[in-house]
C-alpha positions in Angstrom: -14.8 54.5 -4.8 -18.3 53.0 -5.1 -19.9 50.2 -3.1 -19.4 47.5 -5.7 -15.8 48.3 -6.3 -15.1 48.1 -2.6 -17.0 44.9 -2.3 -15.1 43.3 -5.4 -11.7 44.5 -4.0 -12.2 43.4 -0.5 -13.7 39.8 -1.4 -10.9 39.2 -3.9 -8.2 40.0 -1.3 -9.9 37.7 1.3 -10.5 34.8 -0.9 -6.9 34.9 -2.0 -5.5 35.6 1.4 -4.8 31.8 2.0 -4.2 28.7 -0.1 -6.1 26.9 2.4 -9.6 27.4 1.0 -11.5 26.8 4.3 -9.5 29.5 6.0 -10.2 32.0 3.0 -14.0 31.0 3.3 -14.2 32.0 6.8 -12.7 35.3 6.3 -14.9 35.9 3.3 -18.0 34.9 5.2 -17.3 37.5 8.0 -17.2 40.3 5.4 -20.1 39.0 3.4 -22.3 39.1 6.6 -21.8 42.7 6.5 -23.5 43.1 3.1 -26.1 40.4 3.0 -27.6 37.5 5.1 -24.8 34.9 5.3 -24.7 32.1 8.0 -23.0 29.6 5.9 -20.9 29.4 2.7 -20.2 26.3 0.8 -18.1 25.6 -2.4 -18.8 22.4 -4.3 -17.4 20.8 -7.6 -19.6 19.3 -10.2 -18.3 16.0 -11.6 -20.3 15.4 -14.7 -18.3 12.2 -15.4 -19.3 10.7 -12.2 -22.8 12.3 -12.1 -21.9 13.6 -8.8 -21.3 16.7 -6.7 -18.1 16.9 -4.5 -18.2 19.2 -1.5 -14.9 21.0 -1.5 -15.1 23.1 1.6 -17.6 24.9 3.8 -17.4 27.6 6.4 -19.6 28.9 9.2 -19.2 32.0 11.4 -16.4 30.6 13.6 -15.0 27.5 11.7 -14.2 26.3 8.2 -13.5 22.8 7.0 -12.4 20.8 4.0 -14.5 18.1 2.8 -14.2 15.2 0.3 -17.7 14.1 0.2 -19.1 12.8 -3.0 -22.8 13.1 -3.5 -24.6 11.3 -6.3 -26.9 13.5 -8.4 -30.2 12.0 -9.3 -31.0 11.9 -13.1 -34.0 14.3 -12.4 -31.6 16.8 -11.0 -28.9 16.7 -13.8 -31.1 18.5 -16.3 -31.7 21.2 -13.7 -28.0 21.7 -13.4 -27.8 22.3 -17.2 -30.7 24.7 -17.1 -29.2 26.5 -14.2 -26.0 27.3 -16.0 -28.0 30.1 -17.8 -28.3 31.9 -14.5 -25.1 33.4 -13.1 -26.7 33.7 -9.5 -29.9 32.0 -8.6 -32.1 33.4 -5.8 -33.7 30.5 -3.8 -35.9 31.9 -0.9 -37.0 28.4 0.2 -33.9 26.1 0.0 -35.7 22.9 1.2 -37.8 23.0 -1.9 -34.7 23.1 -4.3 -33.5 19.7 -5.4 -30.0 20.7 -6.2 -29.5 23.0 -3.1 -30.5 20.1 -0.8 -27.8 18.1 -2.3 -25.2 20.6 -1.6 -25.3 21.2 2.3 -27.2 19.4 5.0 -28.1 22.7 6.7 -30.7 23.6 4.2 -33.1 20.6 4.9 -34.7 23.1 7.3 -37.7 24.9 5.7 -36.8 28.4 7.1 -33.5 28.8 5.0 -32.9 31.0 2.0 -29.9 31.0 -0.3 -27.9 32.3 -3.3 -26.4 29.7 -5.5 -23.7 31.1 -7.9 -22.1 29.3 -10.9 -18.4 29.2 -10.8 -16.9 28.9 -14.3 -13.4 29.0 -15.8 -13.2 29.9 -19.5 -16.9 29.2 -19.9 -16.8 25.9 -18.5 -18.8 25.1 -15.4 -16.5 24.2 -12.5 -18.8 24.1 -9.5 -21.1 26.2 -7.4 -20.9 28.6 -4.5 -23.9 28.5 -2.0 -24.7 31.2 0.6 -27.4 30.4 3.0 -29.2 32.4 5.6 -31.7 31.5 8.2 -35.2 32.6 7.3 -37.3 32.7 4.2 -37.2 35.5 1.6 -33.9 36.8 2.7 -32.4 37.5 -0.5 -33.2 40.1 -3.2 -31.9 40.9 -6.7 -29.7 43.5 -5.3 -27.8 40.8 -3.1 -27.6 38.5 -6.3 -26.1 41.3 -8.4 -23.6 42.2 -5.8 -22.5 38.6 -5.4 -22.3 38.0 -9.1 -19.3 40.4 -9.5 -17.0 38.1 -7.6 -17.9 35.1 -9.4 -14.4 35.0 -11.2 -12.3 35.4 -8.0 -14.2 32.7 -6.3 -13.8 30.4 -9.4 -10.0 31.2 -9.5 -9.7 30.6 -5.9 -11.6 27.3 -6.1 -9.3 26.2 -9.0 -6.2 27.2 -7.2 -7.4 25.3 -4.0 -8.0 22.0 -6.0 -4.5 22.5 -7.6 -2.9 23.1 -4.1 -4.5 20.0 -2.7 -3.2 18.0 -5.6 0.3 19.4 -5.2 0.3 18.7 -1.5 -0.9 15.1 -2.2 1.9 14.5 -4.7 4.4 16.0 -2.4 3.5 13.9 0.4 3.6 10.9 -1.8 7.0 12.0 -3.2 8.4 12.5 0.2 7.2 8.9 1.3 8.7 7.4 -1.8 12.0 9.2 -1.4 12.4 7.8 2.2 11.6 4.2 0.9 14.2 4.8 -2.1 16.9 6.0 0.2 16.5 3.0 2.4 16.4 0.7 -0.7 19.4 2.3 -2.2 21.4 2.0 0.9 21.1 -1.8 0.9 20.9 -2.3 -2.9 24.6 -2.8 -3.3 24.7 -5.5 -0.6 21.7 -7.3 -2.0 23.3 -9.6 -4.6 22.1 -13.1 -4.7 24.7 -15.4 -3.3 24.4 -18.9 -4.8 22.3 -17.9 -7.9 24.6 -20.2 -9.9 24.6 -23.2 -7.3 22.0 -23.6 -4.6 19.7 -21.1 -5.9 20.0 -22.1 -9.6 16.6 -23.4 -10.0 15.0 -20.7 -8.0 16.7 -18.0 -10.3 15.6 -19.8 -13.4 12.0 -19.5 -12.1 12.7 -15.8 -11.5 13.8 -15.2 -15.0 10.7 -16.8 -16.3 8.2 -15.0 -14.3 9.9 -11.5 -13.9 8.8 -10.1 -17.5 5.1 -10.8 -16.4 2.7 -9.2 -14.1 1.3 -12.3 -12.4 1.2 -12.7 -8.6 4.3 -14.6 -7.2 4.3 -16.6 -4.0 7.8 -17.1 -2.3 7.8 -20.0 0.2 10.5 -21.0 2.6 11.8 -20.9 6.1 12.6 -17.7 7.9 15.8 -16.2 7.0 16.3 -18.1 3.6 16.5 -14.8 1.7 12.9 -14.4 0.2 13.1 -10.6 0.3 16.2 -10.8 -2.0 14.2 -12.9 -4.5 11.3 -10.5 -4.5 14.0 -7.7 -5.2 15.3 -9.8 -8.1 11.8 -10.2 -9.5 11.1 -6.5 -9.4 14.3 -5.3 -10.7 14.3 -7.7 -13.6 10.7 -6.8 -14.6 9.3 -4.0 -16.8 8.2 -2.3 -13.6 11.9 -1.7 -12.4 11.5 2.0 -12.7 8.4 1.9 -10.5 8.5 1.7 -6.6 9.0 -1.7 -4.8 7.0 -1.2 -1.6 7.8 -3.8 1.1 5.3 -4.6 3.9 5.8 -7.0 6.9 2.2 -8.0 7.5 3.1 -9.7 10.9 4.3 -6.3 12.2 1.1 -4.3 11.6 -1.6 -4.3 14.3 -5.0 -5.4 13.0 -6.5 -2.0 13.9 -4.0 -0.1 11.5 -4.2 -2.6 8.6 -6.6 -0.4 6.6 -4.8 2.8 7.3 -1.4 1.4 6.5 -2.5 -0.6 3.4 -5.1 1.9 1.8 -4.2 5.2 3.5 -6.9 7.8 5.0 -8.1 11.1 4.5 -7.6 14.2 6.7 -10.0 13.9 9.7 -11.1 10.4 8.9 -10.6 9.5 12.6 -9.1 10.9 15.6 -5.4 11.6 15.1 -5.7 11.8 11.3 -4.3 15.3 10.9 -3.5 15.0 7.3 -4.0 12.7 4.3 -1.8 9.6 4.4 -1.1 7.6 1.2 -1.2 3.8 1.8 1.2 1.2 0.7 -0.9 0.0 -2.2 -1.3 3.4 -3.6 2.5 4.2 -3.2 3.2 1.0 -5.2 1.1 2.2 -8.1 3.0 1.2 -11.5 5.4 -0.8 -9.4 5.3 -3.9 -7.1 4.2 -4.4 -3.5 5.9 -7.1 -1.5 3.7 -8.6 1.3 6.1 -10.6 3.6 4.4 -13.0 6.0 1.1 -12.9 4.3 0.1 -15.8 6.5 -0.1 -13.5 9.5 -3.0 -11.5 8.1 -6.4 -11.9 9.8 -9.4 -13.1 7.8 -10.9 -9.8 7.5 -7.6 -8.3 6.2 -7.5 -11.2 3.8 -10.9 -10.4 2.4 -10.0 -6.7 1.7 -6.8 -7.8 0.1 -8.6 -10.2 -2.2 -11.0 -7.3 -3.3 -8.0 -5.1 -4.1 -6.5 -8.0 -6.3 -9.9 -8.6 -8.0 -11.0 -5.0 -8.7 -7.5 -3.1 -8.9 -9.0 -0.3 -6.8 -8.5 0.9 -3.3 -10.6 3.3 -1.0 -8.9 5.5 1.5 -10.5 5.7 5.0 -12.9 8.5 4.9 -12.5 8.8 1.1 -15.5 9.0 -1.2 -13.8 8.1 -4.4 -12.1 4.7 -5.5 -8.5 5.0 -6.3 -7.4 2.8 -9.1 -4.0 1.0 -8.6 -1.7 -0.8 -11.2 0.5 -3.1 -9.1 2.2 -6.4 -9.1 1.7 -8.5 -5.9 4.6 -10.6 -4.5 3.8 -12.4 -1.2 6.1 -14.5 1.0 5.5 -16.8 4.1 7.2 -19.5 6.0 3.9 -21.0 7.0 2.1 -23.8 5.2 -0.8 -21.8 3.6 -2.4 -25.0 2.2 -2.8 -26.4 5.6 -4.1 -23.1 6.9 -6.8 -23.2 4.1 -7.8 -26.7 5.3 -8.1 -25.4 8.9 -10.0 -22.2 8.0 -7.2 -19.8 8.9 -6.6 -18.7 5.3 -9.2 -18.0 2.7 -9.3 -20.4 -0.1 -10.2 -17.9 -2.8 -7.1 -15.7 -1.8 -4.9 -18.7 -1.8 -5.9 -19.6 -5.4 -5.4 -15.9 -6.3 -1.8 -15.8 -5.0 -0.7 -19.3 -5.6 -0.2 -18.6 -9.3 3.4 -19.2 -9.5 4.9 -20.5 -6.1 8.7 -20.4 -5.7 10.3 -22.4 -3.0 13.5 -21.0 -1.6 15.4 -23.8 0.0 16.9 -23.6 3.4 20.6 -23.2 4.0 21.0 -26.8 5.1 19.9 -28.0 1.7 22.5 -25.9 0.0 25.7 -26.1 2.2 28.0 -25.6 -0.8 26.8 -21.9 -0.7 28.3 -21.4 2.8 31.8 -20.4 1.6 30.4 -17.8 -0.8 28.1 -16.5 1.9 30.9 -16.1 4.6 33.1 -14.3 2.1 30.1 -11.9 1.0 29.2 -11.2 4.6 32.9 -10.5 5.6 33.2 -7.9 2.9 29.8 -6.4 3.8 30.5 -6.2 7.6 34.0 -4.9 7.0 32.4 -1.8 5.3 29.6 -1.5 8.0 32.4 -1.7 10.8 35.0 0.5 9.2 37.5 -2.3 8.8 40.0 -1.4 6.0 41.5 -4.8 5.6 39.1 -7.8 5.6 40.2 -10.5 8.1 41.3 -14.0 6.9 39.6 -17.3 8.1 41.4 -19.7 10.5 42.1 -23.2 9.2 39.1 -25.5 9.6 36.5 -22.7 10.1 34.6 -23.6 6.8 34.3 -27.3 7.7 33.0 -26.4 11.1 30.4 -24.0 9.6 29.3 -26.5 7.0 28.8 -29.3 9.6 26.2 -27.1 11.4 22.5 -27.5 10.5 21.6 -23.7 10.7 18.0 -23.7 11.9 18.2 -19.8 11.5 19.3 -20.1 7.7 21.2 -17.3 6.0 20.2 -14.9 8.7 21.8 -16.7 11.3 25.0 -17.2 9.3 25.1 -13.4 8.9 24.9 -12.8 12.6 27.6 -15.5 13.3 29.9 -13.8 10.9 29.1 -10.4 12.2 29.8 -11.5 15.8 33.1 -13.0 14.7 34.1 -9.8 13.0 33.4 -7.9 16.2 35.5 -10.3 18.2 38.2 -10.6 15.7 41.7 -10.6 17.0 45.0 -10.4 14.9 42.9 -10.0 11.8 42.0 -13.7 11.8 38.5 -15.0 12.2 38.5 -18.2 14.4 34.8 -18.3 15.2 35.5 -19.4 18.7 32.1 -18.1 19.9 30.5 -20.3 17.3 30.8 -23.3 19.6 28.4 -21.6 21.9 26.0 -20.9 19.3 26.1 -24.6 18.0 25.5 -25.6 21.7 22.5 -23.3 21.9 21.3 -24.8 18.6 21.5 -28.2 20.2 19.4 -27.1 23.2 16.9 -25.7 20.7 16.7 -29.0 19.0 16.3 -30.8 22.3 13.3 -28.7 23.1 11.6 -29.1 19.6 8.5 -31.0 19.2 9.2 -33.8 16.8 6.7 -34.6 14.1 5.8 -38.3 13.5 7.8 -39.7 10.7 4.9 -40.5 8.5 3.8 -36.8 8.7 7.1 -35.7 7.5 7.2 -38.3 4.8 3.7 -37.2 3.6 4.7 -33.6 3.4 8.0 -34.5 1.6 6.1 -36.6 -1.0 3.4 -34.0 -1.5 6.1 -31.4 -2.1 7.9 -33.5 -4.8 4.5 -34.0 -6.4 3.7 -30.4 -6.5 7.1 -29.7 -7.9 6.6 -32.4 -10.7 3.0 -31.1 -11.3 1.6 -34.5 -10.3 4.0 -36.4 -12.4 5.4 -39.7 -10.7 7.5 -41.4 -13.4 10.1 -40.2 -15.7 13.3 -37.9 -15.6 11.2 -35.0 -14.0 8.8 -37.1 -12.1 8.5 -37.1 -8.2 10.2 -40.5 -8.0 13.2 -39.3 -9.8 13.3 -36.2 -7.4 13.1 -38.6 -4.3 15.5 -41.0 -6.0 13.3 -44.1 -5.4 11.6 -46.4 -8.0 8.2 -45.1 -9.2 6.3 -48.4 -8.2 7.9 -48.0 -4.6 6.6 -44.4 -4.6 3.1 -45.3 -5.7 2.9 -48.2 -3.0 4.1 -45.8 -0.3 1.6 -43.2 -1.5 -1.2 -45.8 -1.2 0.0 -46.8 2.2 0.0 -43.2 3.5 -3.2 -42.2 1.7 -1.7 -39.6 -0.5 -3.9 -39.3 -3.6 -2.2 -38.4 -7.0 -3.0 -34.9 -7.9 
């Protein structure tokens, strides 16, 4: 077998020896060094649509590495790329003087490097280039170029396979993440019915039906434990995006240093510990909905980055060179008064205006106590399944009256905990809620230690809330006065006295 056949067979076997292109390049480089000068090898992809070159992988004597660096190509160099397509392998015996070669690898800025640049084509279409560089000038001859040219096809196929493999791996990781989320969602989906949708939450559900079919941002306002997450579920699953993912993020649970990585993801090697590519929450929510709970807990820097995503519909992974477009609907929730936070500089005003397109106020449990019997029955059935109780226990006489007399500072979540505790302590299949007296006393202690706002402050907030809900209208059947059940002139006088301006 002659030298060329041995060379072709050996290089083909080495470049196909691993799906990890950087590993295969290290093996190839070791063999190439026996046949020609070769200190470094680099494979790059030409992106004509972006007018850029993307470095895919490079290798030196003892190490190979993947790369995702995107390098813009000046207009003067684009024509040279087209001209170079006529040459299968180009000999450059002074790399520092070649404009295209200088873009491909930083090692060649030194004047004493030579190189071979080979076109990689699939079905006559330019895919990218392979560059082999060696120290010293005038290191390469026509014999070297001819020898390298016979392995152009194996290198092109290997590069194409490597790109496909990277894409499959990315999609596999994304699918695994999505499956984990979906399993958690499906586990709770049967328990996530909206209790009180025909009574205490009737107005809220009407607003949900109005906004669900659109893609506008939605802001859910209400105290902790009122069920804002269930309302977000209802909006998503009633929308045209219901076949897409619903990604939930608790903004208050993510440390500031991890916000970018959690929201936008990162590339392999972007920082210490980034051993693989991570898909961020926004990218995983593509074609679906992202629910940002406790949005008021985000820092001002994180708010600015969120605003950019809303405005531009693109994200950038940490360490990534390419923007990633995202098609998402944003639902946010908070128990904090964002309007006050805007005034005090704790929340960006421009982000507030972007998010406050369609606010929905979820009322606390104390304002819809008629829903308590339905909640109790729902939680009894739910906890019976969780605790493996075959026959749901009955309620002792007078229990519902005691529950409805309580003010429920912890809202629906507190009621759920009370029912679960009663189920655990249940005797003779009767729920007496004896332990609830202690909970009520603890609630009283909580109230005793609370800071009480001045009455005028409470009245101002209440009137402003009514004005916001009535869209500034004071009189009439749907005006703020009717909501507050006072005469419109009385309301105007009180607004004037308290310094509340209409609108």
